[in-house]
KOLKOL-489166 format. One line per 5 residues: their letters; for each residue x, y, z of N, C-alpha, C, O. Coordinates in Angstrom, 3 decimals. Atoms other than C-alpha are relative to their C-alpha. Layout:
# residues N
a> X Y Z X Y Z X Y Z X Y Z | ...;
***
This chain:
# residues 192
xxxxx> 0.845 -1.179 0.000 0.000 0.000 0.000 0.896 1.251 0.000 1.928 1.293 0.671 | -0.732 -1.258 0.109 1.219 3.499 -0.858 0.008 0.722 1.351 -1.036 0.862 1.988 | -0.136 -0.671 -1.292 2.544 5.349 2.220 -0.832 1.280 0.063 -1.442 1.561 1.094 | 0.781 -1.239 0.032 0.895 8.649 1.170 -1.492 -0.300 0.140 -2.225 0.441 0.795 | 1.406 0.387 -0.118 -2.441 6.874 0.808 -0.334 -0.373 1.442 -1.384 0.015 1.954;
xxxxx> 0.224 0.386 -1.389 -2.103 5.355 4.305 -0.092 1.233 0.899 -0.962 1.304 1.767 | 0.006 -1.226 -0.804 -1.308 8.786 5.804 -1.298 0.769 -0.221 -1.901 1.262 0.733 | 1.261 -0.686 0.333 -4.294 10.343 3.998 -1.182 -0.702 0.668 -2.049 -0.058 1.259 | 1.100 0.792 -0.579 -6.597 7.529 5.142 -0.038 0.147 1.512 -1.099 0.368 2.095 | -0.068 -0.105 -1.460 -5.404 7.657 8.748 -0.436 1.383 0.473 -1.140 1.507 1.475;
xxxxx> 0.345 -1.384 -0.353 -5.768 11.459 8.853 -1.509 0.197 0.024 -2.061 0.692 1.007 | 1.436 -0.267 0.113 -9.377 11.535 7.681 -0.849 -1.016 0.759 -1.895 -0.663 1.304 | 0.740 1.007 -0.760 -10.529 8.264 9.241 0.092 0.296 1.497 -0.899 0.173 2.217 | -0.174 -0.345 -1.413 -9.073 9.297 12.618 -0.898 1.155 0.410 -1.552 1.095 1.451 | 0.858 -1.159 -0.292 -10.867 12.669 12.504 -1.471 -0.398 -0.008 -2.243 0.044 0.843;
xxxxx> 1.393 0.440 0.106 -14.111 11.005 11.438 -0.405 -0.827 1.225 -1.509 -0.661 1.745 | 0.304 0.824 -1.173 -13.934 8.465 14.298 -0.130 0.846 1.267 -1.001 0.591 2.100 | 0.094 -0.901 -1.160 -13.292 11.216 16.869 -1.347 0.716 -0.005 -2.019 0.794 1.024 | 1.288 -0.715 0.095 -16.319 13.169 15.605 -1.169 -0.933 0.274 -2.088 -0.581 1.012 | 1.094 0.948 -0.173 -18.549 10.106 15.461 -0.166 -0.397 1.464 -1.283 -0.411 1.981;
xxxxx> 0.057 0.400 -1.407 -17.669 8.987 18.999 -0.503 1.145 0.874 -1.407 0.951 1.687 | 0.353 -1.119 -0.883 -17.951 12.435 20.597 -1.405 0.541 -0.269 -2.020 1.125 0.623 | 1.374 -0.427 0.295 -21.239 13.218 18.828 -1.015 -0.748 0.860 -2.092 -0.224 1.142 | 0.938 0.780 -0.815 -22.861 10.477 20.920 0.013 0.436 1.464 -0.909 0.120 2.216 | -0.170 -0.362 -1.405 -21.640 11.995 24.190 -0.690 1.325 0.327 -0.884 2.176 -0.541;
xxxxx> 0.515 -1.285 -0.481 -23.203 14.752 26.252 1.193 0.753 0.584 1.722 0.380 1.631 | -1.161 -0.768 -0.426 -20.433 17.334 26.576 -0.475 1.325 0.590 -1.155 2.111 -0.069 | 0.364 -1.234 -0.697 -20.899 20.117 29.115 1.287 0.780 0.256 2.184 0.303 0.951 | -1.195 -0.831 -0.185 -18.337 22.935 28.987 -0.385 1.240 0.800 -1.359 1.920 0.477 | 0.295 -1.155 -0.841 -18.242 25.618 31.679 1.160 0.988 -0.019 2.332 0.611 -0.057;
xxxxx> -0.963 -1.092 -0.084 -16.491 28.981 31.771 0.922 0.061 -1.227 2.097 0.405 -1.103 | -0.806 0.022 1.227 -15.295 28.687 28.141 0.341 1.436 -0.413 -0.559 2.261 -0.566 | -0.363 -1.350 0.430 -13.304 31.779 27.117 -0.371 0.217 -1.468 -0.513 -0.746 -2.221 | 0.356 -0.273 1.397 -14.186 33.523 23.847 1.064 -0.528 -0.963 2.256 -0.496 -0.655 | -0.922 0.531 1.009 -12.630 31.984 20.719 1.019 1.055 -0.418 2.191 0.744 -0.630;
xxxxx> -0.888 -1.069 0.481 -11.174 35.364 19.701 1.059 0.422 1.022 2.005 1.125 0.667 | -0.984 -0.344 -1.025 -9.275 35.715 23.003 1.266 -0.842 -0.187 1.187 -2.070 -0.212 | -1.261 0.731 0.139 -5.593 34.782 22.547 0.389 -0.560 1.367 0.353 0.142 2.377 | -0.269 0.690 -1.259 -4.560 32.248 25.181 0.797 -1.255 -0.276 1.004 -1.639 -1.427 | -0.587 1.338 0.091 -2.731 29.018 25.891 -0.938 -0.936 0.740 -1.129 -0.804 1.949;
xxxxx> 0.800 1.035 -0.641 -5.054 26.104 26.549 0.952 -1.064 0.526 1.767 -1.603 -0.223 | -0.859 0.992 -0.638 -3.349 23.750 29.002 -0.859 -1.198 0.392 -1.904 -1.039 1.022 | 0.771 1.211 -0.298 -4.537 20.148 29.320 0.956 -1.165 0.211 2.134 -1.082 -0.136 | -0.789 1.216 -0.132 -3.303 16.686 30.231 -0.110 -0.798 -1.289 -1.154 -0.804 -1.941 | -0.074 0.750 1.263 -2.265 14.473 27.321 -1.118 -1.040 -0.121 -1.585 -1.325 -1.223;
xxxxx> 1.035 1.043 0.030 -4.843 11.829 28.293 -1.343 0.506 -0.531 -2.184 -0.292 -0.945 | 1.286 -0.577 0.433 -7.677 14.232 27.339 0.002 0.482 -1.450 -0.936 1.155 -1.878 | -0.183 -0.523 1.353 -6.464 14.903 23.790 -1.177 -0.274 -0.931 -1.601 0.621 -1.663 | 1.057 0.377 0.948 -9.228 13.045 21.923 -1.238 0.874 0.179 -1.749 1.433 -0.792 | 1.217 -0.766 -0.260 -12.159 14.804 23.581 0.203 1.484 -0.294 -0.668 2.131 -0.876;
xxxxx> -0.247 -1.427 0.228 -10.561 18.251 23.461 0.198 0.311 -1.474 -0.124 1.412 -1.920 | -0.117 -0.200 1.448 -9.722 17.814 19.777 -1.387 0.194 -0.608 -1.572 1.015 -1.507 | 1.384 -0.163 0.481 -13.448 17.419 19.179 -0.594 1.332 0.469 -1.207 2.049 -0.321 | 0.587 -1.223 -0.563 -14.450 20.302 21.483 0.514 1.269 -0.686 -0.216 2.254 -0.796 | -0.605 -1.204 0.568 -12.085 22.753 19.771 0.250 -0.106 -1.503 1.055 0.644 -2.055;
xxxxx> -0.191 0.164 1.435 -12.327 21.559 16.177 -0.380 1.292 -0.740 -1.288 2.018 -0.335 | 0.257 -1.139 0.892 -12.257 24.244 13.475 0.096 1.367 0.670 -0.516 2.329 0.206 | -0.235 -1.299 -0.638 -11.159 27.001 15.877 1.356 0.579 -0.387 1.690 1.696 0.006 | -1.270 -0.499 0.497 -7.745 27.317 14.219 1.114 0.062 1.020 2.089 0.787 0.817 | -1.041 -0.019 -1.027 -5.703 26.663 17.354 1.248 -0.731 -0.484 1.173 -1.627 -1.325;
xxxxx> -1.261 0.679 0.288 -2.056 25.648 17.121 0.290 -0.990 1.115 0.134 -0.669 2.294 | -0.272 1.052 -0.976 -1.074 22.407 18.844 1.424 -0.513 -0.201 1.852 -0.773 -1.326 | -1.334 0.579 0.041 2.405 21.174 19.706 -0.133 -1.516 -0.043 -0.768 -2.115 0.825 | 0.096 1.450 0.193 2.785 17.582 18.445 1.410 -0.565 -0.139 2.258 0.021 -0.811 | -1.300 0.657 0.030 5.731 15.243 18.901 0.451 -0.309 -1.424 -0.372 -0.489 -2.321;
xxxxx> -0.568 0.360 1.302 8.067 14.515 15.979 0.065 -1.515 -0.197 0.508 -1.980 -1.248 | -0.059 1.470 0.072 7.763 10.767 16.690 -1.036 -0.552 -0.974 -1.870 0.188 -1.497 | 0.999 0.657 0.851 5.791 8.237 14.627 -1.386 0.100 0.625 -2.375 0.297 -0.080 | 1.284 -0.164 -0.690 3.049 8.366 17.276 -0.535 1.412 -0.224 -1.735 1.615 -0.404 | 0.386 -1.388 0.253 3.042 12.139 16.814 -0.615 0.174 -1.370 -1.568 0.936 -1.533;
xxxxx> 0.560 -0.086 1.354 2.408 11.691 13.089 -1.430 -0.529 -0.024 -2.286 0.013 -0.724 | 1.349 0.559 -0.056 -0.629 9.538 13.889 -0.981 0.970 0.651 -2.176 0.941 0.357 | 0.839 -1.006 -0.659 -1.942 12.376 16.087 -0.158 1.236 -0.883 -1.244 1.810 -0.967 | 0.002 -1.240 0.789 -1.013 15.257 13.758 -1.018 -0.032 -1.133 -1.705 0.960 -1.375 | 0.913 0.086 1.146 -3.047 14.021 10.789 -1.451 0.295 0.364 -2.047 1.210 -0.203;
xxxxx> 1.382 -0.284 -0.394 -6.467 13.839 12.490 -0.194 1.410 0.557 -1.229 2.030 0.313 | 0.121 -1.368 -0.521 -5.790 17.136 14.321 -0.095 1.006 -1.137 -0.905 1.931 -1.085 | 0.047 -0.902 1.154 -5.109 18.867 11.006 -1.347 -0.109 -0.717 -1.904 0.898 -1.153 | 1.309 0.191 0.633 -8.280 17.357 9.537 -1.120 0.630 0.820 -2.170 0.975 0.276 | 0.988 -0.642 -0.877 -10.172 18.780 12.534 0.201 1.522 0.088 -0.480 2.195 0.862;
xxxxx> -0.150 -1.447 0.089 -8.888 22.286 11.741 1.080 0.607 0.878 1.116 1.825 1.047 | -1.097 -0.511 -0.826 -5.832 22.588 14.006 1.238 0.242 -0.860 1.439 -0.417 -1.880 | -1.324 -0.183 0.567 -2.454 23.960 13.002 0.946 -0.795 0.890 0.914 -0.632 2.109 | -0.910 0.794 -0.815 0.236 21.522 14.136 1.425 0.538 -0.119 1.892 0.883 -1.204 | -1.411 -0.372 -0.074 3.740 22.491 15.230 0.723 -1.218 0.528 0.408 -1.699 1.616;
xxxxx> -0.677 1.234 -0.370 6.117 19.523 15.369 1.221 0.292 0.862 2.064 1.117 0.508 | -1.123 -0.148 -0.920 8.541 19.279 18.279 -0.408 -0.522 1.364 -1.552 -0.931 1.566 | 0.291 0.476 -1.348 8.780 18.297 21.926 0.979 0.632 0.965 1.811 1.451 0.576 | -0.894 -0.557 -1.012 10.550 19.104 25.151 1.447 -0.419 -0.251 2.369 0.230 0.244 | -1.354 0.443 0.307 13.561 17.183 23.842 0.361 0.307 -1.438 1.064 1.278 -1.715;
xxxxx> -0.342 -0.121 1.416 13.781 16.782 20.072 -0.692 1.207 -0.638 -1.908 1.368 -0.532 | 0.498 -1.208 0.672 13.379 20.036 18.103 -0.716 0.953 0.958 -1.542 1.759 0.530 | 0.701 -0.801 -1.004 12.274 21.700 21.342 0.159 1.493 -0.194 -0.820 2.234 -0.112 | -0.244 -1.436 0.167 13.901 25.085 20.725 -0.700 0.511 -1.262 -1.322 1.574 -1.243 | 0.654 -0.406 1.247 12.650 25.245 17.121 -1.523 0.054 0.175 -2.178 0.950 -0.356;
xxxxx> 1.448 0.023 -0.235 9.123 24.319 18.274 -0.428 1.207 0.828 -1.448 1.832 0.535 | 0.317 -1.182 -0.818 9.157 27.039 20.959 0.031 1.274 -0.838 -0.840 2.133 -0.699 | -0.094 -1.181 0.869 10.277 29.614 18.391 -1.204 0.083 -0.937 -1.752 1.162 -1.162 | 1.164 0.019 0.893 7.505 28.534 16.020 -1.267 0.399 0.747 -2.088 1.146 0.216 | 1.191 -0.349 -0.781 4.879 28.789 18.781 -0.013 1.478 0.375 -1.078 2.088 0.459;
xxxxx> -0.069 -1.433 -0.324 6.110 32.275 19.706 -0.438 0.868 -1.170 -0.912 1.986 -0.970 | 0.375 -0.778 1.195 5.454 33.413 16.116 -1.488 -0.107 -0.323 -2.020 0.706 -1.080 | 1.420 0.216 0.321 1.884 32.107 16.035 -0.854 1.075 0.650 -0.733 1.345 1.844 | 0.851 -1.081 -0.491 -0.679 34.869 16.381 -1.410 -0.529 0.244 -2.384 -0.014 -0.305 | 1.291 0.638 -0.247 -3.472 32.681 17.692 0.105 -0.773 1.315 1.152 -0.790 1.962;
xxxxx> 0.006 0.837 -1.195 -4.468 30.442 20.576 0.889 -1.221 -0.224 0.911 -1.803 -1.309 | -0.850 1.182 0.019 -1.998 27.665 21.382 -0.587 -0.995 0.998 -1.010 -0.611 2.088 | 0.450 1.046 -0.921 -3.058 24.359 22.930 1.162 -0.962 0.219 1.814 -1.383 -0.736 | -1.130 0.881 -0.277 -0.513 22.174 24.674 -0.298 -0.973 1.132 -0.878 -0.611 2.156 | 0.080 1.004 -1.063 -0.478 18.948 26.655 1.192 0.233 0.917 2.340 0.052 0.510;
xxxxx> -1.067 -0.393 -0.911 1.513 19.967 29.699 0.948 -1.140 0.354 2.099 -0.895 0.716 | -0.833 1.145 -0.356 2.825 16.443 30.309 0.498 -0.765 -1.225 1.105 -1.827 -1.083 | -0.404 0.702 1.214 3.481 15.499 26.682 1.423 0.314 -0.390 2.037 1.216 0.182 | 0.631 1.102 0.721 4.816 13.980 24.599 0.225 -1.382 0.621 -0.383 -2.355 0.177 | -0.310 1.326 -0.531 6.215 11.167 26.773 -0.131 -0.090 1.509 0.235 -1.106 2.100;
xxxxx> 0.216 0.059 -1.438 5.353 12.064 30.353 1.199 0.414 0.814 2.144 1.004 0.291 | 0.999 0.792 -0.725 5.514 11.380 33.153 -1.387 0.652 -0.012 -1.519 1.872 -0.106 | 1.380 -0.473 0.058 1.737 11.669 33.181 -0.300 0.971 1.133 0.102 0.770 2.279 | 0.491 -1.014 -0.942 0.235 14.699 34.904 1.120 0.689 0.785 0.957 1.045 1.952 | -1.085 -0.816 -0.540 3.573 16.380 35.559 0.355 1.054 -1.043 0.753 0.723 -2.160;
xxxxx> -0.193 -1.112 0.945 3.975 19.805 33.939 1.436 0.114 -0.470 2.384 -0.032 0.301 | -1.284 -0.400 0.574 6.826 20.588 31.590 -0.040 1.524 -0.095 -1.106 2.081 -0.359 | 0.028 -1.462 -0.149 7.872 24.265 31.848 -0.071 0.829 -1.276 -0.253 2.043 -1.190 | -0.061 -0.779 1.236 7.997 25.273 28.161 -1.182 0.925 -0.222 -1.011 2.041 -0.714 | 1.195 -0.812 0.232 4.419 26.562 28.063 0.013 1.275 0.837 -0.553 2.291 0.433;
xxxxx> -0.100 -1.192 -0.844 5.181 28.977 30.916 0.814 1.086 -0.708 0.464 2.265 -0.674 | -0.856 -0.916 0.751 7.932 30.559 28.824 -0.792 0.664 -1.117 -0.682 1.873 -1.325 | 0.798 -0.539 1.111 5.550 30.981 25.879 -1.011 1.019 0.524 -1.144 2.105 -0.041 | 1.012 -0.904 -0.566 2.819 32.565 28.038 0.627 1.310 0.458 0.073 2.385 0.227 | -0.653 -1.209 -0.518 5.247 34.992 29.658 0.545 0.857 -1.135 0.397 2.079 -1.114;
xxxxx> -0.567 -0.750 1.126 6.991 35.967 26.404 -1.086 0.641 -0.866 -0.944 1.786 -1.294 | 1.082 -0.522 0.845 3.742 36.395 24.436 -0.973 0.887 0.769 -1.799 1.580 0.176 | 0.912 -0.759 -0.857 1.966 38.012 27.409 -1.460 -0.353 -0.279 -2.319 0.519 -0.416 | 1.372 0.500 0.131 -1.117 35.845 26.919 -0.259 -0.950 1.165 0.671 -1.582 1.667 | 0.296 0.818 -1.183 -2.921 33.973 29.699 -0.051 -1.491 -0.301 -0.232 -1.919 -1.441;
xxxxx> 0.187 1.452 0.053 -2.995 30.267 30.400 -1.401 -0.299 0.510 -1.822 0.230 1.539 | 1.314 0.467 -0.434 -6.426 28.657 30.626 0.089 -1.517 0.143 0.289 -2.230 -0.840 | -0.094 1.436 -0.287 -6.392 25.227 32.267 -1.354 -0.668 -0.245 -2.408 -0.092 0.023 | 1.232 0.743 0.268 -8.922 22.598 31.242 -0.005 -1.267 0.848 0.851 -2.137 0.692 | 0.182 1.190 -0.832 -10.078 20.053 33.813 -1.128 -0.833 -0.596 -2.202 -0.307 -0.889;
xxxxx> 0.983 0.884 0.638 -11.952 17.044 32.398 -0.499 -1.075 0.969 0.256 -1.594 1.791 | 0.598 1.099 -0.768 -14.344 14.553 34.014 -0.878 -0.811 -0.949 -1.595 -0.252 -1.779 | 0.732 0.908 0.873 -15.887 11.501 32.328 -0.876 -0.914 0.846 -0.409 -1.477 1.836 | 0.870 0.921 -0.743 -18.897 9.513 33.537 0.369 -1.442 -0.295 0.197 -2.320 0.550 | -0.368 1.354 0.402 -17.649 6.472 31.631 1.002 0.080 -1.148 0.785 0.793 -2.128;
xxxxx> -1.025 -0.062 1.042 -14.530 5.877 29.574 0.885 -1.237 0.041 0.881 -1.995 1.010 | -1.059 0.996 0.033 -11.827 3.460 28.503 1.312 0.747 0.184 1.453 1.887 -0.259 | -1.352 -0.567 -0.141 -8.196 4.121 29.491 0.982 -0.980 -0.624 1.037 -2.152 -0.251 | -0.989 0.857 0.639 -5.456 2.782 27.280 1.165 -0.254 0.963 1.313 0.443 1.966 | -1.147 0.320 -0.854 -2.339 1.224 28.788 1.236 0.805 -0.377 2.343 0.461 0.037;
xxxxx> -1.108 -0.862 0.407 -0.163 3.952 27.232 0.510 0.800 1.195 -0.126 0.812 2.249 | -0.602 -0.756 -1.110 2.103 6.182 29.380 -0.963 1.027 0.574 -0.950 1.283 1.778 | 0.903 -1.064 -0.453 -0.609 8.870 29.550 -1.363 -0.523 0.444 -2.195 0.230 0.950 | 1.318 0.588 -0.303 -3.512 6.435 30.097 -1.084 0.733 -0.800 -2.103 1.166 -0.261 | 0.892 -0.725 0.913 -5.226 8.014 27.079 -1.455 -0.390 0.217 -1.791 -1.573 0.290;
xxxxx> 1.421 0.216 -0.273 -8.962 8.420 27.672 -0.788 -0.011 -1.302 -0.691 0.909 -2.114 | 0.961 0.074 1.102 -11.487 7.285 25.087 -1.380 -0.037 0.644 -1.726 -1.015 1.306 | 1.324 0.004 -0.628 -14.983 8.296 26.175 -0.884 -1.110 -0.570 -0.864 -1.379 -1.771 | 0.939 1.013 0.487 -17.564 5.546 25.978 -1.189 0.692 -0.646 -1.585 1.779 -0.223 | 1.168 -0.613 0.653 -20.495 6.224 23.652 -1.092 0.322 1.020 -1.357 -0.451 1.941;
xxxxx> 1.135 -0.478 -0.805 -23.338 8.173 25.286 0.385 0.354 1.440 -0.484 0.465 2.305 | -0.423 -0.413 -1.336 -21.250 9.113 28.316 -0.134 1.513 0.149 -0.335 2.231 -0.830 | 0.025 -1.434 -0.303 -21.295 12.526 29.998 1.431 0.458 0.235 2.187 -0.173 0.974 | -1.347 -0.556 -0.126 -18.162 14.639 29.723 -0.128 1.433 0.482 -0.904 2.217 -0.065 | -0.024 -1.372 -0.505 -17.501 17.780 31.738 1.375 0.596 -0.250 2.393 -0.006 0.094;
xxxxx> -1.246 -0.734 0.230 -14.854 20.280 30.666 -0.134 1.348 0.696 -0.961 2.175 0.311 | 0.041 -1.248 -0.748 -14.214 23.088 33.132 1.254 0.822 -0.311 2.378 0.347 -0.145 | -1.096 -0.889 0.390 -12.074 26.031 31.980 0.283 0.973 1.144 -0.628 1.603 1.680 | -0.377 -0.888 -1.102 -10.139 28.004 34.589 -0.078 1.461 -0.431 -0.154 1.775 -1.618 | -0.172 -1.420 0.300 -10.026 31.758 34.845 1.392 0.182 -0.603 2.295 -0.598 -0.299;
xxxxx> -1.328 -0.217 0.598 -7.113 33.169 32.799 1.066 0.240 1.061 0.855 0.989 2.015 | -1.141 -0.157 -0.906 -3.766 32.921 34.584 1.104 0.729 -0.768 1.634 0.215 -1.752 | -1.010 -0.818 0.685 -1.319 35.661 33.592 1.361 -0.163 0.655 1.466 -0.287 1.875 | -1.381 0.077 -0.468 2.451 35.423 33.900 0.734 1.222 -0.550 1.093 1.256 -1.727 | -0.607 -1.238 0.479 4.010 38.867 33.708 1.521 -0.014 0.083 2.188 0.651 -0.709;
xxxxx> -1.453 0.031 -0.174 7.535 38.077 34.908 0.489 -1.442 0.059 -0.312 -2.369 0.185 | -0.579 1.340 -0.125 9.917 35.106 35.003 -0.285 -0.597 1.381 -0.444 -1.809 1.519 | 0.284 0.469 -1.361 9.287 34.895 38.753 -1.413 -0.583 0.089 -1.646 -1.543 0.824 | 1.364 0.530 0.037 5.567 34.366 38.052 -0.012 -1.451 -0.487 -0.799 -2.269 -0.011 | -0.059 1.356 0.553 6.491 31.256 36.065 0.264 -1.019 1.108 -0.346 -2.088 1.133;
xxxxx> -0.352 0.935 -1.073 8.008 29.633 39.149 -1.121 -0.131 1.030 -1.383 -1.227 1.525 | 1.001 0.033 -1.069 5.228 30.575 41.570 -1.351 -0.538 -0.463 -2.134 -1.013 0.360 | 1.322 0.413 0.489 2.270 29.686 39.338 -0.089 -1.458 -0.405 -1.190 -1.951 -0.650 | 0.023 1.376 0.459 3.263 26.148 38.395 -0.894 -0.882 0.855 -1.675 -1.669 0.320 | 0.832 0.802 -0.915 1.636 24.581 41.476 -1.481 0.340 -0.184 -2.332 -0.549 -0.152;
xxxxx> 1.386 -0.428 0.224 -1.537 26.638 40.874 -0.543 -0.633 -1.290 -1.676 -1.114 -1.325 | 0.428 0.560 1.285 -1.707 25.453 37.269 -0.262 -1.496 0.129 -1.276 -1.985 -0.369 | 0.222 1.440 -0.184 -1.299 21.782 38.238 -1.266 -0.269 0.817 -1.981 -1.238 0.560 | 1.213 0.148 -0.816 -4.051 22.226 40.853 -1.250 0.220 -0.844 -2.230 -0.511 -0.701 | 1.167 -0.304 0.846 -6.441 23.755 38.282 -0.281 -1.109 -1.000 -1.413 -1.261 -1.458;
xx> 0.159 1.053 0.984 -5.840 20.803 35.949 -0.726 -1.230 0.567 -1.240 -2.055 -0.187 | 0.697 1.114 -0.631 -7.297 18.349 38.452 0.762 -1.297 -0.051 0.282 -2.316 0.447;
***
């Protein structure tokens, strides 16, 4: 099978499956900031599937790993209307940070990605928020029923017809480098 065909198929089939699954769920979002407000959405990697559906076609930029797993994620995200920036905290990290600093739109980032440890923040997003002078909005997720994969992040796949709650924090501003150090614990607390 042609590699380009497989990539095309995976991209569109993945996006279609995410939409189909999430359409069956009751998703309740509270305190959602306006789309036009520039911000950094902060979430745990395990919630990627549901949040990709919730924010489809909003034009947000998402940091995605340069790994093969990252390619499997990047395709469906692009089909759902996201701009993807390839890089991670290790490989191509500096180039990815520079690319995110140039983006004039909302950025979404898994704080514990791309390889974990799960639910432990990596500091790169703090640098972006402080340099761009845009707030961080944390997203806490709750699922009435879901499957958890055995991956490092325990990726959550909501079960059909489940209830999903997404709670968005008030904007957290980082004006100085010192703010970056003092707000990390607050951000992890808001993430749940």
